[in-house]
C-alpha positions in Angstrom: -77.9 135.3 -191.8 -77.5 137.9 -189.1 -74.5 140.2 -189.3 -71.9 140.7 -186.6 -73.5 142.2 -183.5 -72.4 145.7 -182.6 -70.0 145.5 -179.6 -71.2 148.8 -178.2 -74.8 147.6 -178.2 -73.8 144.3 -176.6 -71.8 146.0 -173.8 -74.5 148.6 -173.1 -77.2 145.9 -173.0 -75.2 143.8 -170.5 -74.5 146.9 -168.3 -78.2 147.8 -168.3 -79.2 144.2 -167.6 -76.9 144.1 -164.5 -78.2 147.5 -163.2 -81.8 146.4 -163.7 -81.2 143.0 -161.9 -79.4 144.8 -159.1 -82.3 147.2 -158.7 -84.7 144.4 -158.7 -82.6 142.5 -156.1 -82.5 145.6 -153.9 -86.3 145.9 -154.1 -86.8 142.2 -153.1 -84.3 142.4 -150.2 -85.7 145.7 -149.0 -89.3 144.4 -149.0 -88.3 141.2 -147.3 -86.0 142.5 -144.6 -87.0 146.2 -144.4 -88.5 147.4 -141.1 -90.9 149.9 -142.6 -92.4 150.0 -146.1 -91.3 153.0 -148.1 -93.6 153.6 -151.0 -91.2 156.0 -152.7 -88.3 153.5 -152.6 -90.5 150.7 -153.9 -91.9 152.8 -156.7 -88.4 154.1 -157.6 -86.9 150.6 -157.6 -89.7 149.2 -159.8 -89.4 152.0 -162.3 -85.6 151.8 -162.5 -85.6 148.0 -162.8 -88.3 148.0 -165.5 -86.6 150.8 -167.5 -83.1 149.2 -167.4 -84.4 145.7 -168.0 -86.6 146.9 -170.9 -83.7 148.7 -172.6 -81.3 145.8 -171.9 -83.6 143.3 -173.6 -84.3 145.7 -176.5 -80.6 146.2 -177.1 -79.8 142.5 -176.8 -82.5 141.8 -179.4 -81.1 144.5 -181.7 -77.6 143.1 -181.4 -78.8 139.6 -182.2 -80.6 141.0 -185.3 -84.2 140.1 -184.2 
C-alpha cells in the first residue's frame, strides 16, 4: 500500500507539467503560424518542454510511490 503522496511533490509536478505543455504548445503554434523558422527558438522550446515534462512525470511517479 502506497503512503500519502507528498503535497509539495504533487504541486511542483503539476506546475512543471503545465510549463512543459505550454512550451510545447508555443513550439507547435510557432512552427505552424510563424513566418520564418528560428532554429534557436525551436531548440530552446524543445529543450525546455522535454526538461519540464521529464521532471513533471518523474515527480508524479514519485508522489504515487512508483
